[in-house]
N, C-alpha and C positions, 0 to 999 in steps of 0.2 A: 453342198459346200465341200471343198477339198482343201486341206491344209497340209503342206509338206515343207517342213523347215520354214523358209521364209516365203513360200509360194502359196497363195490362196486363190482358188478358182471357184466360181459359182456356176454350176451347169444345171439346166433344167431339161429333162427328157420326157416326152409324152409317149405313152404306150397306147396301142390301139385298144379300143373298147370292143369287146365281143359280146354277142347276144348269148343268153344262157342256152345250154344244150338241152334239147327236148327230143322226145321220140319223133316229133314232126320234122326235125332237122336232119333227116337221113338223105344221103345223096347217092346217085348212081355214078359209077366211075369205071373206067377200064384200066386204071393205073395198076402197075404190077409192083409197086413199092412194098418193101417189107413192113409188116405191121408189128406192133409191140405185144399184142396178145394173141390174136388169131393168126394161124398160118396163112400166108398169101391168099386172100380172097375166100377164106373158109369162115363160115358163120361161127361166132363166139359161143352161141347157145347150142346149136345142133350139129355143127361141123359140116354142113352142106356147103357146096360151092356158092360163092356170093360175089356180086358186083356192087354191093351197097355197103357203105360204112358210115359211122357217126360223122356228121358234117363238121362238128366243132373240133373234136380232137383228132379225127381222121386215123385213129389208132385201132379201132375195133370194127370188124366186118360183121354184117348181118345179111341173111338170105331173104328175109321178109320183115315187114313191120312188126308182126306179132313177136318175133324173136327179140327185136330191139326193145319193144315195150316190156317184155318179160324180164329182160336183163337190166332195165333202166335203174332199178333200185340199187343194184350192186355196182353199176357202171358210173353212176352220176358223180360220186366223189372223185374217182380216178379221172374221169373226163375233165373235171375242173382243174386238177393238178397238171395233167398232160397238156391241156390247151394253154394254161398259163405258162408252162415251160416253153411250149412252142412259140407263143407270142413273144416271150422274152428273147428267145434265140433269134427269131425273125427280126426283132427290133435291133438286136446286137449286130446282126449281119448287115442290115440296112445302114446303120450308123457307120460300120466299118467301111462299107463300100463308098459312102459319102466322104469319109476321111481320106481314103485313097484317091478319090477324084480331086479333092481339094489339094492334097499334097502334090499330085501330078500337075494339075492345072497351074499352080503358082510356083512350081519348081522348088517346093519346100524340102525335098529330099536331096537337093544338091548339097555338097559339103559346106559351101559358103552360107546358104540359107539355114542349114541345120545348126551350124555354129552360131549364127546370129540369133536363132531362136533359143538355143541353149544359154547363150550369154544373157539374153533378155530375161529368161525365166529364172536364172540363178542370181542375177544382180538385184532383184527386188528386195527391199528391206523387210524386216519381220512384220511390220504393220501395213505393208503395201501388197497390192495384188495386180496381176496382169488382167486388165479389163479387155473384154472382147472388142469394144469399139477401138481402143488404142491398138490392139493387135491387128485388127482389120485394116485400119488406116496405114499402119506400118508396112503391111504385106500386100496391100491393094486388093482386099477381098471384102465381102459383105460381113456385117456383124453376125449374121446367122452362120456363115461359113467359119468365122472365127470361133464361135461358141462350139461348133462341132469339132473343129481341129483341137482346140484347147481341152475339150472333154476327152478326146482320145489320148492326148498327152497325159492327162490325169490318169487314165487307165494304165498307160505304160509305166508311169512313175509308181503307181500303187503295186503293180505286178513286180517291178524291180525291188521295191522295199520289202514286199512279202517274201520274195525269193531270197533276198539277203538275210532277212530275219530267220527264215527257216534254215538257211545254210549255217548261220551263227549258232542256232540252237543245236544243230547236228554236229557242231564243232568243225565245220568245213571252211569257215571264213573267220578272219581275225579281226 
């Protein structure tokens, strides 16, 4: 639920469910991405070159199963945190791409449509909300597309409010 002045939005977001990380979930890869703990493809336990890393968090490299098993007790907690962060970032990026697709498909970034959206969102009364079905009907999109679009509007409004609040606290805005 999001409340901003007279604007109320309700948005539901589903995040992917991942299986727990276990030593059995090791994967072989030839990717050369930078990892967060071991240097590019070097085992986190013994430092030997490696082409395997934890399948869940993808942040730690291991040269063989024995090294991963021996590191599991210390890696488990970090793995949970890193994989949760990665899932949240992936979800955020997917939703942003969908927002951009909707914005472009329906021309919602044109000055006319942007003005119409701003007027619609700012003219609601204190006890009213912009419903996704009403927004969808008005702009010719599906209800799901309207929920995604309004959700990203919520993100933008929250960012703006936080930025203005921080500027006021710092004495930069009046």
